[in-house]
C-alpha positions in Angstrom: 0.0 0.0 0.0 3.0 2.3 0.6 6.5 2.7 -0.7 9.4 2.1 1.7 9.9 5.9 2.0 6.2 6.4 2.7 6.1 3.7 5.3 9.1 5.2 7.0 7.5 8.6 7.2 4.0 7.3 8.2 5.6 5.4 11.1 7.0 8.6 12.7 5.4 9.7 15.9 6.1 13.4 16.2 3.5 14.3 18.9 4.2 11.2 21.0 7.9 12.0 20.8 7.3 15.5 22.0 5.2 14.4 24.9 7.7 11.8 25.9 10.5 14.4 25.9 8.4 16.9 27.8 7.2 14.3 30.4 10.8 13.4 31.3 12.0 17.0 31.6 11.2 17.4 35.3 9.5 20.7 34.7 8.0 22.5 37.8 4.4 23.1 37.0 2.9 26.3 38.5 -0.3 26.1 36.4 -2.5 23.1 37.0 -2.8 19.3 37.3 -1.5 18.5 40.7 -1.7 14.8 39.9 1.4 15.2 37.7 3.5 15.9 40.8 3.1 12.3 41.8 5.5 11.3 39.0 8.4 12.7 41.0 10.0 11.6 44.2 7.4 11.0 47.0 6.6 13.8 49.3 7.3 12.8 52.9 3.7 13.8 53.7 2.2 12.0 50.8 -1.1 10.3 51.7 -2.0 6.7 51.1 -4.4 7.9 48.4 -1.6 9.6 46.5 0.5 6.5 46.8 -2.4 4.4 45.5 -2.7 6.8 42.5 1.1 6.3 41.8 0.7 2.5 42.0 -2.4 2.4 39.8 -1.2 4.8 37.1 2.6 4.6 37.2 5.1 7.4 37.2 5.4 7.6 33.4 1.7 8.1 32.8 1.5 10.6 35.6 4.4 12.5 34.1 2.3 13.0 30.9 -0.4 14.9 32.9 0.8 18.3 31.7 -0.9 21.3 30.4 -0.6 22.9 26.9 1.9 25.6 27.9 4.8 24.1 26.0 5.3 25.1 22.4 6.9 21.7 21.8 3.5 20.1 22.5 1.7 22.4 20.0 -1.7 24.0 20.3 -4.6 21.5 20.2 -6.9 23.9 18.4 -4.4 25.8 16.2 -1.8 23.0 15.6 1.2 24.0 13.6 4.1 21.9 14.9 4.2 18.3 16.2 0.5 17.8 16.4 -0.1 19.3 12.9 2.5 16.9 11.4 1.0 14.0 13.3 -2.5 14.7 11.9 -1.1 15.1 8.4 0.5 11.7 8.6 -2.7 10.1 9.8 -4.7 11.7 7.1 -2.2 10.4 4.5 -2.2 6.9 6.0 -6.0 6.7 5.7 -6.4 8.7 2.5 -8.3 11.7 4.0 -7.8 15.4 3.3 -7.5 16.1 7.0 -7.8 14.3 10.3 -8.7 15.6 13.7 -7.9 13.8 17.0 -10.7 13.6 19.5 -10.1 12.7 23.2 -13.8 12.5 24.1 -14.7 9.3 22.2 -16.7 9.0 19.1 -19.6 10.5 21.1 -17.6 13.7 20.9 -16.5 13.0 17.3 -20.0 12.6 16.1 -21.1 15.8 17.8 -18.2 17.7 16.2 -19.1 16.2 12.8 -22.8 17.1 13.0 -21.9 20.6 14.2 -19.6 21.0 11.2 -22.3 19.8 8.8 -24.6 22.6 9.9 -27.6 20.4 10.6 -29.7 23.0 12.4 -33.0 23.3 10.5 -31.6 20.9 7.8 -33.5 17.9 6.5 -31.3 15.0 7.7 -31.7 11.4 6.6 -30.5 9.1 9.3 -29.7 5.4 9.5 -31.7 4.4 12.5 -29.0 2.0 13.8 -26.7 4.9 14.6 -25.2 5.3 18.0 -27.1 7.3 20.6 -24.6 10.2 20.3 -25.9 10.9 16.8 -29.6 10.8 17.8 -29.1 13.1 20.7 -26.9 15.5 18.9 -29.4 15.9 16.0 -32.1 16.6 18.5 -29.9 19.1 20.4 -28.9 20.9 17.2 -32.5 21.2 15.9 -32.3 19.1 12.8 -35.4 17.9 10.9 -34.7 14.2 11.3 -36.1 11.5 8.9 -35.2 7.9 9.6 -34.3 5.6 6.7 -36.3 2.3 6.6 -34.7 -0.9 7.8 -34.0 -3.0 4.7 -33.9 -6.8 4.3 -30.4 -8.2 4.3 -30.6 -9.0 0.6 -31.9 -5.6 -0.5 -30.2 -2.3 -1.0 -29.5 -0.2 2.0 -32.4 1.6 3.6 -30.7 5.0 3.1 -30.5 4.4 -0.6 -34.1 3.3 -0.7 -35.1 6.5 1.1 -33.0 8.6 -1.3 -34.7 7.0 -4.3 -38.1 7.7 -2.8 -37.2 11.3 -2.1 -36.0 11.8 -5.7 -39.3 10.4 -7.0 -41.2 12.8 -4.6 -39.2 15.7 -5.8 -37.6 16.4 -2.4 -34.0 16.3 -1.1 -32.0 15.8 2.0 -29.4 18.2 3.2 -27.3 15.7 5.2 -27.1 11.9 5.2 -25.9 10.0 8.3 -25.0 6.3 8.0 -23.3 3.8 10.2 -21.2 1.4 8.2 -19.5 -0.7 11.0 -21.7 -2.2 13.6 -20.7 -3.7 16.9 -22.1 -7.1 15.8 -19.9 -7.3 12.7 -22.4 -6.1 10.2 -20.6 -4.0 7.6 -22.1 -1.9 4.8 -20.8 -2.9 1.4 -19.1 0.5 0.9 -18.4 0.3 -2.9 -22.0 -0.7 -3.6 -23.4 2.0 -1.3 -21.2 4.7 -2.8 -22.0 3.7 -6.3 -25.8 4.0 -5.6 -25.2 7.3 -3.7 -23.3 8.7 -6.7 -26.1 7.6 -9.0 -28.7 9.5 -6.9 -26.6 12.7 -6.1 -24.2 13.0 -9.1 -25.4 16.5 -9.9 -27.0 17.6 -6.6 -24.1 16.5 -4.4 -24.4 15.4 -0.8 -22.9 15.9 2.7 -22.5 12.6 4.5 -21.5 11.6 8.0 -20.1 8.1 8.0 -19.7 6.4 11.4 -17.1 3.6 11.1 -16.8 2.9 14.8 -15.5 -0.6 14.9 -13.2 -1.1 12.0 -10.6 1.6 11.7 -7.8 -1.0 11.5 -9.3 -2.4 8.3 -7.7 0.4 6.3 -4.3 -1.1 7.0 -5.0 -4.6 5.6 -4.8 -5.0 1.8 -7.9 -7.2 1.7 -10.1 -5.6 4.3 -9.1 -2.1 3.0 -11.2 -2.8 0.0 -14.3 -2.1 2.1 -12.9 0.4 4.5 -14.7 3.8 4.5 -12.0 6.3 3.8 -10.2 4.4 1.1 -13.5 3.6 -0.6 -14.7 7.2 -0.5 -11.4 8.4 -1.9 -11.7 5.8 -4.7 -15.3 6.9 -5.5 -14.3 10.6 -5.6 -11.3 9.9 -7.8 -13.5 7.9 -10.2 -16.1 10.8 -10.3 -14.0 14.0 -10.0 -17.1 16.2 -10.8 -19.2 14.7 -8.0 -19.9 17.5 -5.5 -19.9 15.3 -2.4 -18.2 15.7 0.9 -17.7 13.3 3.8 -16.8 13.2 7.4 -15.8 9.8 8.8 -15.7 9.1 12.5 -13.9 6.2 14.1 -13.7 4.8 17.6 -10.0 4.3 17.2 -9.6 2.7 20.6 -11.9 -0.2 19.5 -9.6 -1.6 16.9 -6.2 0.2 17.0 -3.5 0.9 19.6 -5.2 4.0 21.1 -6.2 4.8 24.6 -9.9 4.6 25.5 -11.8 7.6 24.2 -9.3 8.1 21.4 -11.1 8.8 18.1 -10.5 10.2 14.6 -12.5 12.5 12.5 -11.5 12.3 8.9 -12.4 15.0 6.5 -12.8 14.3 2.7 -14.1 17.4 0.9 -13.4 21.0 0.0 -11.4 23.5 2.0 -14.6 25.0 3.3 -15.6 21.8 5.0 -12.1 21.6 6.6 -12.7 25.1 8.0 -16.1 24.1 9.4 -14.6 21.1 11.1 -11.8 23.2 12.6 -14.5 25.6 14.0 -16.6 22.7 15.3 -13.7 21.2 17.1 -13.0 24.6 18.8 -16.7 24.9 19.8 -17.4 21.4 20.9 -14.2 19.7 22.1 -13.0 20.0 25.7 -10.4 22.7 26.1 -8.5 20.3 28.4 -7.7 17.4 26.0 -6.0 14.3 27.5 -2.4 14.6 26.1 -1.8 10.8 26.6 -4.9 10.1 24.4 -3.6 12.5 21.8 -0.2 10.8 21.8 -1.8 7.4 21.6 -3.7 8.4 18.4 -0.3 9.4 16.9 1.2 6.0 18.0 -1.9 4.1 16.8 -1.4 5.2 13.2 2.3 4.5 13.2 1.7 1.1 14.8 -1.0 0.2 12.2 1.2 1.2 9.3 4.1 -0.8 10.7 2.3 -3.9 12.0 -1.4 -3.7 11.1 -1.4 -6.1 8.3 0.5 -8.8 10.3 -1.7 -8.4 13.3 -4.9 -8.4 11.4 -3.7 -11.6 9.6 -3.1 -13.1 13.0 -6.5 -12.0 14.2 -8.2 -13.6 11.2 -6.5 -16.9 11.9 -7.5 -16.8 15.5 -11.1 -16.0 14.5 -11.2 -19.1 12.4 -10.0 -21.1 15.5 -13.0 -19.8 17.4 -15.3 -20.6 14.5 -13.9 -24.2 14.6 -15.7 -24.5 18.0 -19.0 -24.6 16.1 -17.8 -27.4 14.0 -16.2 -29.5 16.7 -18.2 -29.0 19.9 -21.7 -30.5 20.4 -24.3 -27.9 21.3 -22.4 -25.0 19.7 -23.3 -23.6 16.3 -21.9 -20.7 14.2 -24.4 -17.8 14.0 -24.4 -15.1 11.3 -26.2 -11.8 12.3 -27.0 -11.0 8.7 -26.8 -12.9 5.5 -23.9 -11.9 3.3 -24.9 -10.1 0.1 -27.2 -7.2 -0.6 -26.2 -4.1 1.3 -24.1 -5.9 3.9 -21.1 -8.1 4.5 -19.7 -9.6 7.7 -16.6 -8.5 9.6 -14.3 -11.6 9.6 -12.7 -10.4 12.9 -16.0 -11.0 14.8 -17.4 -14.4 15.7 -20.9 -15.3 16.9 -21.3 -18.6 18.7 -24.9 -20.0 19.3 -25.0 -22.0 22.5 -28.5 -23.2 22.0 -30.4 -21.2 24.6 -30.3 -17.9 26.3 -29.8 -19.6 29.7 -26.6 -21.3 28.5 -25.3 -18.1 26.9 -25.8 -16.0 30.0 -24.2 -18.6 32.2 -21.2 -19.0 29.8 -20.6 -15.3 29.7 -20.5 -15.1 33.5 -18.4 -18.2 34.0 -15.9 -17.2 31.3 -15.3 -14.0 33.2 -15.4 -15.4 36.7 -13.3 -18.5 36.2 -11.1 -17.7 33.2 -10.8 -13.9 33.1 -12.4 -13.8 29.6 -14.5 -10.8 28.6 -17.2 -11.7 26.0 -18.1 -8.7 23.8 -21.8 -9.2 24.0 -24.6 -11.8 24.6 -27.7 -11.6 22.5 -30.2 -14.4 23.2 -28.5 -17.7 22.7 -25.4 -16.2 21.1 -22.1 -14.9 22.4 -20.1 -12.4 20.3 -16.3 -12.5 20.3 -14.3 -9.7 18.8 -10.9 -10.9 17.7 -9.1 -7.5 17.7 -5.4 -7.1 17.1 -4.6 -7.3 20.8 -6.0 -10.8 21.3 -3.1 -13.3 21.6 -3.0 -17.0 20.6 -2.6 -17.9 24.2 -5.8 -16.1 25.1 -7.6 -18.0 22.3 -6.1 -21.3 23.7 -7.8 -20.5 27.0 -11.1 -19.6 25.4 -11.1 -22.8 23.3 -10.5 -24.8 26.4 -13.2 -23.0 28.4 -16.0 -22.6 26.0 -16.4 -26.3 25.1 -17.8 -27.0 28.5 -19.5 -23.7 29.5 -22.9 -22.5 28.4 -25.1 -19.4 29.3 -28.4 -17.2 28.6 -30.2 -14.0 27.6 -32.8 -11.7 29.0 -36.5 -11.3 28.2 -37.2 -9.5 24.9 -37.8 -5.8 25.2 -41.3 -4.5 24.5 -43.2 -1.3 25.0 -45.4 1.4 23.6 -43.4 4.6 23.9 -44.4 6.9 21.1 -42.0 9.8 20.6 -39.3 8.2 22.8 -35.9 6.5 22.4 -35.4 3.1 24.0 -31.7 2.3 24.2 -29.8 -0.7 25.4 -26.2 -0.1 26.6 -24.0 -1.6 25.5 -23.9 -0.9 22.6 -25.9 2.3 22.7 -28.0 1.7 19.6 -31.7 2.6 19.9 -34.1 -0.3 19.8 -36.9 2.3 19.3 -36.7 5.8 17.8 -39.5 8.4 17.9 -42.5 7.4 15.8 -42.1 3.7 16.4 -44.3 1.5 18.6 -43.8 -1.6 20.7 -46.4 -3.8 22.3 -45.6 -3.8 26.1 -43.6 -1.9 28.6 -39.8 -2.3 28.5 -38.2 -4.3 31.3 -34.6 -3.9 32.6 -32.3 -6.8 32.3 -31.1 -7.8 35.8 -27.3 -7.8 35.8 -27.2 -7.3 32.0 -27.7 -4.5 29.6 -29.7 -1.6 30.9 -32.5 0.0 28.9 -33.0 3.7 29.1 -35.9 5.7 27.7 -35.8 9.3 26.6 
């Protein structure tokens, strides 16, 4: 994907290098962040709580708790040195025109994106499976929200269906919001989606927010890259240079790459005016006290993915096949696919669903895997358990899982029902609404004891 010279450049970590140098400088801080003082020699009067913080976080992490007063660390909102270079390298690695780092998760990234897309009063077509952050931000920003229909697995995407109907009715949407990477491994067929989107907006153009929460790492693998959001969007725009379309792509980088929790990217693909709008939105929406370790981890995450992403994804794919083998070799376990491949969707090969036969077995298995083996299962849904084989999973951990799962089974809660017109009903995790305003259910929702919690708004 890159030449030797490109790879060498893209594996630089200018911001992380600057923070590492600054953190080791022993600077006396007369501004803020008392916690940083714990990185130095213990105060004779240090309390047990301060010592606990030192044990828990370590002196090196504590030393990175610095403020933005150093020119070496650049300005978060007006970057022009190490952070600016880091962001340029990340944009180049993915294929974007610009990339922003976000330290408040993709909840914050989506809010920044919608602010930049100027959705106030706009007609916005929304994929109803979007994360709650999108639904709440659209409501807060005063958008006129229209939900796309849920399409059968073998049909075209509901967003495309809604756009076709809108064109037939002589109306248009100002902004389109779509999730292309779901927690359960359902991926939108990006090339097919973009081809249909171009067909419907070739002359009118479009402004699109693409939430690619779970699969940022796919852009660094030669096979999975073929369906990754930013590379596919870049390819579509290169194939149609006159298409007046612009895109913002948000990614929960920490879910699939080597970034600290809440580290996210916002990739900009579009004209200079859009880049300016995103700059302004970051300034308005993002915290003015960003976590510098998270910023540095986003720098390292890109360099690490360029250097080792392909190898680690290959390893994860092999390990995922080992987990799938359980469905072929263990009585009482079957392989489950959340959606049929084809049509608008395909399946993420780094995610595996095992059907244990009943909700009770699945619930018990999830609890016992954690209690007895220290294994965290991504999610339980009825009789199935979801395992995410991310690049941090090791062969030894899969050995433990294979040994454990062949004898442990577990279960799921009562299905949700209710009649809550004009309300959201949201299960967390993963934070995807089960009901959006205008939809009806048949009986009141019940909270799952010890499991996902349902919240209504």
